[in-house]
Biopython code that builds the backbone (N, CA, C, O; Angstrom):
import numpy as np
from Bio.PDB.StructureBuilder import StructureBuilder

atoms = [
    (1, "MET", "N", (35.247, 257.903, 72.629)),
    (1, "MET", "CA", (34.256, 256.381, 73.330)),
    (1, "MET", "C", (34.986, 255.943, 74.727)),
    (1, "MET", "O", (34.414, 255.262, 75.578)),
    (2, "LEU", "N", (36.472, 256.479, 74.862)),
    (2, "LEU", "CA", (36.928, 256.228, 75.842)),
    (2, "LEU", "C", (36.343, 256.886, 77.417)),
    (2, "LEU", "O", (36.163, 256.244, 78.452)),
    (3, "ASP", "N", (36.159, 258.151, 77.221)),
    (3, "ASP", "CA", (35.575, 258.973, 78.285)),
    (3, "ASP", "C", (33.954, 258.322, 78.591)),
    (3, "ASP", "O", (33.361, 258.449, 79.662)),
    (4, "GLY", "N", (33.449, 257.639, 77.427)),
    (4, "GLY", "CA", (32.006, 256.938, 77.613)),
    (4, "GLY", "C", (32.241, 255.867, 78.569)),
    (4, "GLY", "O", (31.621, 255.693, 79.619)),
    (5, "TYR", "N", (33.266, 255.114, 78.072)),
    (5, "TYR", "CA", (33.444, 253.596, 78.962)),
    (5, "TYR", "C", (33.914, 253.872, 80.149)),
    (5, "TYR", "O", (33.764, 252.969, 80.971)),
    (6, "ARG", "N", (34.682, 255.276, 80.682)),
    (6, "ARG", "CA", (35.044, 255.808, 81.880)),
    (6, "ARG", "C", (33.661, 255.732, 82.819)),
    (6, "ARG", "O", (33.512, 255.141, 83.889)),
    (7, "ARG", "N", (32.691, 256.538, 82.049)),
    (7, "ARG", "CA", (31.667, 257.279, 82.751)),
    (7, "ARG", "C", (30.834, 256.025, 83.338)),
    (7, "ARG", "O", (30.192, 256.103, 84.386)),
    (8, "LEU", "N", (30.923, 254.748, 82.468)),
    (8, "LEU", "CA", (29.912, 253.569, 82.447)),
    (8, "LEU", "C", (30.701, 252.723, 83.521)),
    (8, "LEU", "O", (30.072, 251.895, 84.180)),
    (9, "ARG", "N", (32.037, 252.896, 83.720)),
    (9, "ARG", "CA", (32.253, 251.950, 84.252)),
    (9, "ARG", "C", (31.841, 252.768, 85.850)),
    (9, "ARG", "O", (31.112, 252.250, 86.696)),
    (10, "ALA", "N", (32.431, 253.984, 85.968)),
    (10, "ALA", "CA", (32.381, 254.423, 87.109)),
    (10, "ALA", "C", (30.343, 254.535, 87.710)),
    (10, "ALA", "O", (29.974, 254.842, 88.844)),
    (11, "ALA", "N", (29.542, 254.223, 86.670)),
    (11, "ALA", "CA", (28.432, 254.442, 87.257)),
    (11, "ALA", "C", (28.298, 252.946, 87.629)),
    (11, "ALA", "O", (27.941, 252.618, 88.761)),
    (12, "HIS", "N", (28.621, 251.937, 86.555)),
    (12, "HIS", "CA", (28.065, 250.532, 86.811)),
    (12, "HIS", "C", (29.270, 249.617, 86.806)),
    (12, "HIS", "O", (29.277, 248.821, 85.867)),
    (13, "PRO", "N", (30.225, 249.556, 87.591)),
    (13, "PRO", "CA", (31.478, 248.832, 87.428)),
    (13, "PRO", "C", (31.513, 247.594, 87.292)),
    (13, "PRO", "O", (32.346, 246.922, 86.684)),
    (14, "GLN", "N", (29.813, 246.984, 88.355)),
    (14, "GLN", "CA", (30.131, 245.633, 87.887)),
    (14, "GLN", "C", (29.700, 245.031, 86.789)),
    (14, "GLN", "O", (29.605, 243.805, 86.857)),
    (15, "TYR", "N", (29.330, 245.700, 85.512)),
    (15, "TYR", "CA", (28.792, 245.385, 83.791)),
    (15, "TYR", "C", (30.056, 245.476, 83.542)),
    (15, "TYR", "O", (30.581, 244.500, 83.008)),
    (16, "HIS", "N", (30.970, 246.783, 83.888)),
    (16, "HIS", "CA", (32.249, 246.699, 83.336)),
    (16, "HIS", "C", (33.461, 246.744, 84.072)),
    (16, "HIS", "O", (33.964, 247.749, 84.574)),
    (17, "PRO", "N", (33.957, 245.416, 84.105)),
    (17, "PRO", "CA", (35.119, 245.148, 84.965)),
    (17, "PRO", "C", (36.399, 245.461, 84.740)),
    (17, "PRO", "O", (37.354, 245.498, 85.516)),
    (18, "MET", "N", (36.323, 245.667, 83.673)),
    (18, "MET", "CA", (38.015, 246.153, 82.915)),
    (18, "MET", "C", (37.942, 247.475, 83.580)),
    (18, "MET", "O", (36.924, 248.093, 83.892)),
    (19, "PRO", "N", (39.591, 247.922, 83.804)),
    (19, "PRO", "CA", (39.800, 249.160, 83.885)),
    (19, "PRO", "C", (39.755, 250.209, 82.910)),
    (19, "PRO", "O", (39.793, 249.528, 81.885)),
    (20, "ALA", "N", (39.713, 251.117, 82.618)),
    (20, "ALA", "CA", (39.963, 252.250, 81.939)),
    (20, "ALA", "C", (41.367, 252.605, 81.577)),
    (20, "ALA", "O", (42.135, 253.026, 82.441)),
    (21, "TRP", "N", (41.757, 252.441, 80.249)),
    (21, "TRP", "CA", (43.052, 252.748, 79.628)),
    (21, "TRP", "C", (43.279, 253.969, 80.305)),
    (21, "TRP", "O", (42.319, 254.739, 80.322)),
    (22, "PRO", "N", (44.577, 254.418, 81.006)),
    (22, "PRO", "CA", (45.613, 253.891, 80.789)),
    (22, "PRO", "C", (46.368, 252.809, 82.193)),
    (22, "PRO", "O", (47.494, 252.399, 82.477)),
    (23, "GLU", "N", (45.147, 252.712, 82.697)),
    (23, "GLU", "CA", (45.581, 251.445, 83.862)),
    (23, "GLU", "C", (46.002, 250.445, 83.227)),
    (23, "GLU", "O", (45.803, 250.347, 82.016)),
    (24, "PRO", "N", (46.665, 249.516, 83.933)),
    (24, "PRO", "CA", (47.180, 248.184, 83.594)),
    (24, "PRO", "C", (46.497, 247.515, 83.344)),
    (24, "PRO", "O", (45.741, 247.378, 84.306)),
    (25, "GLY", "N", (46.118, 246.684, 82.257)),
    (25, "GLY", "CA", (45.139, 245.680, 81.542)),
    (25, "GLY", "C", (43.811, 246.832, 81.325)),
    (25, "GLY", "O", (42.665, 246.409, 81.478)),
    (26, "GLY", "N", (44.053, 248.375, 80.942)),
    (26, "GLY", "CA", (43.078, 248.836, 80.624)),
    (26, "GLY", "C", (42.114, 248.577, 79.470)),
    (26, "GLY", "O", (42.510, 247.896, 78.525)),
    (27, "PHE", "N", (40.930, 249.050, 79.480)),
    (27, "PHE", "CA", (40.120, 248.579, 77.896)),
    (27, "PHE", "C", (40.351, 249.977, 77.449)),
    (27, "PHE", "O", (40.345, 250.997, 78.139)),
    (28, "LEU", "N", (40.570, 249.838, 76.080)),
    (28, "LEU", "CA", (40.772, 251.146, 74.985)),
    (28, "LEU", "C", (40.394, 251.055, 74.042)),
    (28, "LEU", "O", (41.055, 250.648, 73.087)),
    (29, "PRO", "N", (39.143, 251.422, 73.993)),
    (29, "PRO", "CA", (37.794, 251.193, 72.571)),
    (29, "PRO", "C", (38.630, 251.573, 71.552)),
    (29, "PRO", "O", (39.513, 252.368, 71.875)),
    (30, "PHE", "N", (38.582, 251.170, 70.257)),
    (30, "PHE", "CA", (38.923, 251.684, 68.659)),
    (30, "PHE", "C", (37.526, 251.568, 68.290)),
    (30, "PHE", "O", (37.227, 252.630, 67.744)),
    (31, "ALA", "N", (36.797, 251.000, 68.317)),
    (31, "ALA", "CA", (35.771, 251.021, 67.230)),
    (31, "ALA", "C", (34.240, 250.419, 68.078)),
    (31, "ALA", "O", (34.204, 250.077, 69.260)),
    (32, "SER", "N", (33.231, 250.413, 67.253)),
    (32, "SER", "CA", (32.095, 250.236, 67.504)),
    (32, "SER", "C", (31.168, 250.000, 66.645)),
    (32, "SER", "O", (31.292, 250.268, 65.450)),
    (33, "THR", "N", (29.929, 249.365, 67.265)),
    (33, "THR", "CA", (28.821, 248.237, 66.200)),
    (33, "THR", "C", (27.972, 249.339, 65.926)),
    (33, "THR", "O", (28.045, 250.451, 66.450)),
    (34, "ILE", "N", (26.979, 248.868, 64.876)),
    (34, "ILE", "CA", (26.060, 249.469, 64.727)),
    (34, "ILE", "C", (24.817, 249.500, 65.535)),
    (34, "ILE", "O", (23.779, 250.150, 65.408)),
    (35, "ASP", "N", (25.235, 248.562, 66.456)),
    (35, "ASP", "CA", (24.170, 248.154, 68.049)),
    (35, "ASP", "C", (25.042, 248.807, 69.345)),
    (35, "ASP", "O", (24.766, 248.553, 70.517)),
    (36, "GLY", "N", (25.879, 249.481, 69.023)),
    (36, "GLY", "CA", (26.422, 250.336, 69.974)),
    (36, "GLY", "C", (26.917, 249.575, 70.904)),
    (36, "GLY", "O", (26.562, 249.727, 72.073)),
    (37, "ASP", "N", (28.170, 248.265, 70.394)),
    (37, "ASP", "CA", (28.846, 247.585, 71.442)),
    (37, "ASP", "C", (30.416, 248.418, 71.011)),
    (37, "ASP", "O", (30.646, 249.046, 69.978)),
    (38, "GLN", "N", (31.322, 248.176, 72.152)),
    (38, "GLN", "CA", (32.801, 248.819, 71.952)),
    (38, "GLN", "C", (33.605, 247.732, 71.914)),
    (38, "GLN", "O", (33.631, 246.749, 72.654)),
    (39, "ILE", "N", (34.389, 248.074, 70.780)),
    (39, "ILE", "CA", (35.481, 247.083, 70.345)),
    (39, "ILE", "C", (36.502, 247.667, 71.130)),
    (39, "ILE", "O", (36.296, 248.866, 71.313)),
    (40, "GLY", "N", (37.764, 247.135, 71.776)),
    (40, "GLY", "CA", (38.848, 247.665, 72.232)),
    (40, "GLY", "C", (39.700, 246.794, 72.429)),
    (40, "GLY", "O", (39.505, 245.587, 72.291)),
    (41, "TRP", "N", (40.870, 247.391, 72.817)),
    (41, "TRP", "CA", (42.250, 246.840, 73.345)),
    (41, "TRP", "C", (42.322, 246.712, 74.626)),
    (41, "TRP", "O", (42.154, 247.653, 75.401)),
    (42, "CYS", "N", (42.585, 245.502, 74.981)),
    (42, "CYS", "CA", (42.919, 245.170, 76.425)),
    (42, "CYS", "C", (44.322, 245.852, 76.534)),
    (42, "CYS", "O", (45.208, 245.201, 75.982)),
    (43, "ALA", "N", (44.648, 246.805, 77.015)),
    (43, "ALA", "CA", (46.128, 247.257, 76.803)),
    (43, "ALA", "C", (46.846, 246.921, 78.224)),
    (43, "ALA", "O", (46.995, 247.622, 79.225)),
    (44, "ASP", "N", (47.284, 245.410, 77.898)),
    (44, "ASP", "CA", (48.122, 245.060, 78.991)),
    (44, "ASP", "C", (49.377, 244.624, 78.512)),
    (44, "ASP", "O", (49.261, 243.705, 77.701)),
    (45, "GLY", "N", (50.712, 245.028, 78.778)),
    (45, "GLY", "CA", (51.866, 244.659, 77.918)),
    (45, "GLY", "C", (52.400, 245.508, 76.902)),
    (45, "GLY", "O", (51.896, 246.629, 76.830)),
    (46, "PRO", "N", (53.335, 245.209, 76.081)),
    (46, "PRO", "CA", (53.496, 245.539, 74.797)),
    (46, "PRO", "C", (52.089, 245.656, 74.005)),
    (46, "PRO", "O", (51.250, 244.764, 74.128)),
    (47, "PRO", "N", (51.852, 246.831, 73.155)),
    (47, "PRO", "CA", (50.911, 246.654, 72.292)),
    (47, "PRO", "C", (50.768, 245.756, 71.156)),
    (47, "PRO", "O", (49.706, 245.653, 70.543)),
    (48, "GLU", "N", (51.987, 245.002, 70.821)),
    (48, "GLU", "CA", (51.799, 243.860, 70.144)),
    (48, "GLU", "C", (51.166, 242.462, 70.671)),
    (48, "GLU", "O", (50.666, 241.531, 70.039)),
    (49, "THR", "N", (51.336, 242.626, 71.831)),
    (49, "THR", "CA", (50.475, 241.519, 72.787)),
    (49, "THR", "C", (49.172, 241.608, 73.035)),
    (49, "THR", "O", (48.420, 240.641, 73.160)),
    (50, "TRP", "N", (48.752, 243.183, 73.142)),
    (50, "TRP", "CA", (47.472, 243.235, 73.290)),
    (50, "TRP", "C", (46.307, 241.941, 72.638)),
    (50, "TRP", "O", (46.338, 241.355, 71.556)),
    (51, "CYS", "N", (45.336, 241.819, 73.789)),
    (51, "CYS", "CA", (44.377, 241.104, 72.978)),
    (51, "CYS", "C", (42.973, 242.095, 72.812)),
    (51, "CYS", "O", (43.090, 243.232, 73.271)),
    (52, "VAL", "N", (41.869, 241.788, 72.286)),
    (52, "VAL", "CA", (40.986, 242.137, 72.128)),
    (52, "VAL", "C", (39.566, 241.914, 73.189)),
    (52, "VAL", "O", (39.156, 240.799, 73.510)),
    (53, "ALA", "N", (39.006, 243.082, 73.592)),
    (53, "ALA", "CA", (37.994, 242.924, 74.710)),
    (53, "ALA", "C", (36.473, 243.494, 74.113)),
    (53, "ALA", "O", (36.495, 244.538, 73.460)),
    (54, "VAL", "N", (35.270, 242.859, 74.325)),
    (54, "VAL", "CA", (34.378, 243.559, 73.549)),
    (54, "VAL", "C", (33.400, 244.114, 74.633)),
    (54, "VAL", "O", (33.099, 243.201, 75.403)),
    (55, "ASN", "N", (32.717, 245.463, 75.004)),
    (55, "ASN", "CA", (31.938, 245.808, 75.656)),
    (55, "ASN", "C", (30.622, 245.912, 74.715)),
    (55, "ASN", "O", (30.230, 246.776, 73.930)),
    (56, "PRO", "N", (30.104, 244.647, 75.136)),
    (56, "PRO", "CA", (28.392, 244.708, 74.752)),
    (56, "PRO", "C", (27.460, 245.560, 75.251)),
    (56, "PRO", "O", (27.214, 245.555, 76.457)),
    (57, "ARG", "N", (26.919, 246.275, 74.514)),
    (57, "ARG", "CA", (25.442, 247.141, 75.143)),
    (57, "ARG", "C", (24.809, 246.726, 75.814)),
    (57, "ARG", "O", (24.533, 247.254, 76.892)),
    (58, "HIS", "N", (24.193, 245.244, 75.265)),
    (58, "HIS", "CA", (22.951, 244.614, 76.094)),
    (58, "HIS", "C", (23.393, 243.127, 76.759)),
    (58, "HIS", "O", (22.846, 242.069, 76.447)),
    (59, "CYS", "N", (24.627, 243.271, 77.857)),
    (59, "CYS", "CA", (25.084, 242.139, 78.483)),
    (59, "CYS", "C", (26.293, 242.574, 78.703)),
    (59, "CYS", "O", (26.915, 243.472, 78.134)),
    (60, "GLU", "N", (26.650, 241.748, 79.734)),
    (60, "GLU", "CA", (27.666, 242.000, 80.789)),
    (60, "GLU", "C", (28.885, 242.077, 80.085)),
    (60, "GLU", "O", (28.751, 241.582, 78.966)),
    (61, "GLN", "N", (30.142, 242.549, 80.323)),
    (61, "GLN", "CA", (31.450, 242.412, 79.641)),
    (61, "GLN", "C", (31.733, 241.366, 80.076)),
    (61, "GLN", "O", (31.485, 241.025, 81.233)),
    (62, "GLY", "N", (32.429, 240.512, 79.042)),
    (62, "GLY", "CA", (33.141, 239.300, 79.061)),
    (62, "GLY", "C", (34.901, 239.753, 79.667)),
    (62, "GLY", "O", (35.459, 240.842, 79.802)),
    (63, "PRO", "N", (35.355, 238.302, 79.920)),
    (63, "PRO", "CA", (36.647, 238.775, 79.727)),
    (63, "PRO", "C", (37.381, 239.061, 78.476)),
    (63, "PRO", "O", (36.607, 239.329, 77.557)),
    (64, "PRO", "N", (38.878, 239.095, 78.088)),
    (64, "PRO", "CA", (39.465, 239.492, 77.017)),
    (64, "PRO", "C", (39.271, 238.714, 75.704)),
    (64, "PRO", "O", (38.857, 237.626, 76.106)),
    (65, "LEU", "N", (39.315, 238.673, 74.798)),
    (65, "LEU", "CA", (39.101, 237.042, 73.937)),
    (65, "LEU", "C", (40.288, 236.986, 73.583)),
    (65, "LEU", "O", (41.170, 237.837, 73.466)),
    (66, "PRO", "N", (40.220, 235.510, 73.361)),
    (66, "PRO", "CA", (41.961, 235.126, 72.934)),
    (66, "PRO", "C", (42.141, 235.523, 71.549)),
    (66, "PRO", "O", (41.127, 235.755, 70.891)),
    (67, "GLY", "N", (43.426, 235.648, 70.946)),
    (67, "GLY", "CA", (43.481, 235.931, 70.042)),
    (67, "GLY", "C", (43.519, 237.319, 69.586)),
    (67, "GLY", "O", (42.741, 238.026, 70.226)),
    (68, "ASP", "N", (44.365, 238.101, 68.427)),
    (68, "ASP", "CA", (44.276, 239.472, 68.414)),
    (68, "ASP", "C", (43.157, 239.511, 67.045)),
    (68, "ASP", "O", (42.766, 238.602, 66.312)),
    (69, "PHE", "N", (42.782, 241.294, 67.074)),
    (69, "PHE", "CA", (41.878, 241.140, 66.010)),
    (69, "PHE", "C", (41.592, 240.934, 65.127)),
    (69, "PHE", "O", (40.404, 241.021, 64.820)),
    (70, "THR", "N", (42.389, 240.613, 64.398)),
    (70, "THR", "CA", (42.085, 239.945, 62.908)),
    (70, "THR", "C", (41.470, 238.459, 63.025)),
    (70, "THR", "O", (40.615, 238.101, 62.215)),
    (71, "THR", "N", (41.920, 237.604, 64.045)),
    (71, "THR", "CA", (41.331, 236.401, 64.520)),
    (71, "THR", "C", (39.948, 236.267, 64.777)),
    (71, "THR", "O", (39.174, 235.457, 64.268)),
    (72, "THR", "N", (39.656, 237.361, 65.829)),
    (72, "THR", "CA", (38.399, 237.331, 66.255)),
    (72, "THR", "C", (37.828, 238.161, 65.090)),
    (72, "THR", "O", (36.623, 237.916, 65.051)),
    (73, "LEU", "N", (38.180, 239.080, 64.074)),
    (73, "LEU", "CA", (36.943, 239.124, 63.384)),
    (73, "LEU", "C", (36.672, 238.487, 62.361)),
    (73, "LEU", "O", (35.751, 238.764, 61.593)),
    (74, "LEU", "N", (37.540, 237.457, 62.234)),
    (74, "LEU", "CA", (37.547, 236.346, 60.989)),
    (74, "LEU", "C", (36.347, 235.194, 61.645)),
    (74, "LEU", "O", (35.454, 234.710, 60.950)),
    (75, "THR", "N", (36.507, 234.955, 62.800)),
    (75, "THR", "CA", (35.849, 233.883, 63.716)),
    (75, "THR", "C", (34.399, 234.636, 63.750)),
    (75, "THR", "O", (33.426, 233.883, 63.762)),
    (76, "TRP", "N", (34.217, 235.678, 63.763)),
    (76, "TRP", "CA", (32.971, 236.277, 63.620)),
    (76, "TRP", "C", (32.212, 236.084, 62.304)),
    (76, "TRP", "O", (31.061, 235.660, 62.204)),
    (77, "LEU", "N", (32.982, 236.438, 61.365)),
    (77, "LEU", "CA", (32.414, 236.470, 60.200)),
    (77, "LEU", "C", (32.272, 235.185, 59.625)),
    (77, "LEU", "O", (31.541, 234.867, 58.686)),
    (78, "ARG", "N", (33.093, 234.435, 60.324)),
    (78, "ARG", "CA", (32.753, 232.727, 59.705)),
    (78, "ARG", "C", (31.780, 232.070, 60.523)),
    (78, "ARG", "O", (31.715, 230.841, 60.535)),
    (79, "GLY", "N", (30.949, 232.852, 61.270)),
    (79, "GLY", "CA", (29.691, 232.279, 62.136)),
    (79, "GLY", "C", (30.197, 231.668, 62.817)),
    (79, "GLY", "O", (29.700, 230.558, 63.005)),
    (80, "GLY", "N", (31.394, 232.011, 63.533)),
    (80, "GLY", "CA", (31.855, 230.983, 64.784)),
    (80, "GLY", "C", (31.403, 231.179, 65.778)),
    (80, "GLY", "O", (30.541, 232.057, 65.803)),
    (81, "PRO", "N", (31.699, 230.577, 66.888)),
    (81, "PRO", "CA", (31.139, 230.509, 68.396)),
    (81, "PRO", "C", (30.965, 231.862, 68.929)),
    (81, "PRO", "O", (31.529, 232.828, 68.417)),
    (82, "ALA", "N", (30.090, 231.961, 70.088)),
    (82, "ALA", "CA", (29.582, 233.147, 70.605)),
    (82, "ALA", "C", (31.005, 233.900, 71.335)),
    (82, "ALA", "O", (30.950, 235.070, 71.713)),
    (83, "GLU", "N", (32.235, 233.085, 71.472)),
    (83, "GLU", "CA", (33.226, 233.117, 72.269)),
    (83, "GLU", "C", (34.336, 234.431, 71.657)),
    (83, "GLU", "O", (35.130, 235.081, 72.337)),
    (84, "SER", "N", (34.102, 234.534, 70.309)),
    (84, "SER", "CA", (34.392, 235.706, 69.193)),
    (84, "SER", "C", (33.891, 236.906, 69.727)),
    (84, "SER", "O", (34.105, 237.885, 69.012)),
    (85, "GLY", "N", (33.266, 237.123, 70.813)),
    (85, "GLY", "CA", (32.907, 238.420, 71.495)),
    (85, "GLY", "C", (31.557, 238.961, 70.706)),
    (85, "GLY", "O", (30.963, 239.960, 71.114)),
    (86, "PHE", "N", (31.075, 238.147, 69.424)),
    (86, "PHE", "CA", (29.984, 238.879, 68.527)),
    (86, "PHE", "C", (28.892, 237.567, 68.592)),
    (86, "PHE", "O", (29.203, 236.376, 68.600)),
    (87, "PRO", "N", (27.421, 238.188, 68.639)),
    (87, "PRO", "CA", (26.468, 237.063, 68.109)),
    (87, "PRO", "C", (26.751, 236.424, 67.011)),
    (87, "PRO", "O", (27.086, 237.045, 66.002)),
    (88, "GLY", "N", (26.658, 235.038, 67.040)),
    (88, "GLY", "CA", (26.860, 234.612, 65.707)),
    (88, "GLY", "C", (25.724, 234.204, 64.390)),
    (88, "GLY", "O", (24.588, 233.734, 64.433)),
    (89, "LEU", "N", (26.167, 234.412, 63.808)),
    (89, "LEU", "CA", (25.481, 234.795, 62.633)),
    (89, "LEU", "C", (24.748, 233.352, 61.915)),
    (89, "LEU", "O", (24.028, 233.463, 60.923)),
    (90, "THR", "N", (25.083, 231.787, 62.658)),
    (90, "THR", "CA", (24.799, 230.910, 62.215)),
    (90, "THR", "C", (23.406, 230.701, 62.561)),
    (90, "THR", "O", (23.052, 231.298, 63.578)),
    (91, "GLY", "N", (22.589, 230.053, 62.012)),
    (91, "GLY", "CA", (21.082, 229.379, 62.061)),
    (91, "GLY", "C", (19.937, 230.065, 60.904)),
    (91, "GLY", "O", (18.737, 229.841, 60.745)),
    (92, "ARG", "N", (20.870, 230.973, 60.209)),
    (92, "ARG", "CA", (20.043, 232.076, 58.927)),
    (92, "ARG", "C", (20.313, 231.244, 57.935)),
    (92, "ARG", "O", (20.968, 230.209, 58.064)),
    (93, "ASP", "N", (19.865, 231.620, 56.993)),
    (93, "ASP", "CA", (20.173, 231.031, 55.830)),
    (93, "ASP", "C", (21.207, 231.892, 54.762)),
    (93, "ASP", "O", (21.287, 231.724, 53.545)),
    (94, "LEU", "N", (22.136, 233.077, 55.788)),
    (94, "LEU", "CA", (23.051, 233.942, 55.176)),
    (94, "LEU", "C", (24.365, 232.984, 55.844)),
    (94, "LEU", "O", (24.317, 232.162, 56.759)),
    (95, "HIS", "N", (25.483, 233.414, 55.048)),
    (95, "HIS", "CA", (26.774, 233.459, 55.267)),
    (95, "HIS", "C", (27.110, 235.119, 55.481)),
    (95, "HIS", "O", (26.677, 235.927, 54.658)),
    (96, "PRO", "N", (27.830, 235.512, 56.528)),
    (96, "PRO", "CA", (28.313, 236.559, 56.774)),
    (96, "PRO", "C", (28.905, 237.238, 55.658)),
    (96, "PRO", "O", (28.675, 238.402, 55.332)),
    (97, "LEU", "N", (29.844, 236.263, 54.978)),
    (97, "LEU", "CA", (30.630, 236.328, 53.972)),
    (97, "LEU", "C", (29.958, 236.864, 52.316)),
    (97, "LEU", "O", (30.352, 237.550, 51.372)),
    (98, "ASP", "N", (28.996, 236.244, 52.605)),
    (98, "ASP", "CA", (27.662, 236.578, 51.349)),
    (98, "ASP", "C", (27.139, 237.626, 51.314)),
    (98, "ASP", "O", (26.666, 238.116, 50.289)),
    (99, "VAL", "N", (27.133, 238.225, 52.582)),
    (99, "VAL", "CA", (26.443, 239.525, 52.494)),
    (99, "VAL", "C", (27.127, 240.806, 53.136)),
    (99, "VAL", "O", (26.532, 241.740, 53.674)),
    (100, "ILE", "N", (28.751, 240.635, 52.939)),
    (100, "ILE", "CA", (29.596, 241.957, 53.024)),
    (100, "ILE", "C", (29.697, 242.634, 51.687)),
    (100, "ILE", "O", (29.751, 242.211, 50.532)),
    (101, "PHE", "N", (29.704, 243.721, 52.183)),
    (101, "PHE", "CA", (29.759, 244.478, 50.769)),
    (101, "PHE", "C", (31.155, 245.584, 50.961)),
    (101, "PHE", "O", (31.413, 246.113, 52.042)),
    (102, "PHE", "N", (31.930, 245.791, 49.760)),
    (102, "PHE", "CA", (32.689, 246.888, 50.059)),
    (102, "PHE", "C", (32.954, 247.554, 48.704)),
    (102, "PHE", "O", (33.008, 246.883, 47.673)),
    (103, "GLU", "N", (33.145, 249.108, 48.722)),
    (103, "GLU", "CA", (33.032, 249.789, 47.961)),
    (103, "GLU", "C", (34.337, 250.340, 47.873)),
    (103, "GLU", "O", (34.738, 250.574, 49.013)),
    (104, "PRO", "N", (35.207, 250.661, 46.971)),
    (104, "PRO", "CA", (36.500, 250.996, 46.968)),
    (104, "PRO", "C", (36.579, 252.610, 47.198)),
    (104, "PRO", "O", (35.678, 253.096, 46.515)),
    (105, "PHE", "N", (37.241, 253.563, 47.834)),
    (105, "PHE", "CA", (37.222, 254.887, 47.920)),
    (105, "PHE", "C", (37.752, 255.335, 46.486)),
    (105, "PHE", "O", (38.785, 254.919, 45.960)),
    (106, "GLY", "N", (36.872, 256.248, 45.954)),
    (106, "GLY", "CA", (37.933, 257.123, 44.703)),
    (106, "GLY", "C", (36.848, 258.009, 44.047)),
    (106, "GLY", "O", (35.691, 258.033, 44.466)),
    (107, "PRO", "N", (37.188, 258.574, 43.229)),
    (107, "PRO", "CA", (36.701, 259.581, 42.302)),
    (107, "PRO", "C", (35.080, 259.428, 42.752)),
    (107, "PRO", "O", (34.650, 258.331, 43.109)),
    (108, "GLY", "N", (34.317, 260.491, 42.710)),
    (108, "GLY", "CA", (32.987, 260.090, 42.882)),
    (108, "GLY", "C", (32.446, 259.488, 43.965)),
    (108, "GLY", "O", (31.239, 259.502, 44.205)),
    (109, "ALA", "N", (33.228, 258.981, 44.606)),
    (109, "ALA", "CA", (32.445, 258.514, 45.848)),
    (109, "ALA", "C", (31.704, 259.119, 46.966)),
    (109, "ALA", "O", (32.245, 260.194, 47.225)),
    (110, "PRO", "N", (30.454, 258.844, 47.932)),
    (110, "PRO", "CA", (30.052, 260.035, 48.211)),
    (110, "PRO", "C", (30.379, 260.528, 49.416)),
    (110, "PRO", "O", (29.614, 261.256, 50.049)),
    (111, "TRP", "N", (31.921, 260.056, 49.963)),
    (111, "TRP", "CA", (31.822, 260.644, 51.284)),
    (111, "TRP", "C", (33.440, 261.440, 50.594)),
    (111, "TRP", "O", (34.080, 262.234, 51.284)),
]
sb = StructureBuilder()
sb.init_structure("model")
sb.init_model(0)
sb.init_chain("A")
sb.init_seg("    ")
for serial, (resi, resn, name, xyz) in enumerate(atoms, 1):
    if name == "N":
        sb.init_residue(resn, " ", resi, " ")
    sb.init_atom(name, np.array(xyz, "f"), 0.0, 1.0, " ", f" {name:<3s}", serial, name[0])
structure = sb.get_structure()
């Protein structure tokens, strides 16, 4: 994922303003969405102070988000504002927490 971000930034720096890790303040992706958005750390300072950044697939990369990953994820899951870095799910007749599923890993799991 990090190499992909580096290639995108080299080809289109206007859409990927954050430097790539390990540069100071560099983007260090750690997850991706089903739509191809990348979620990563803004690696600036000690790791416990890193904030979250989103490299969206279909729009320009914005600034790092306020708060840590847990706060960002909970804001999004609760249908929070676009500032959470993800499109909100409000306006639909579903609440995100009503459609999330979780299956614990255990004997007989398909993976």
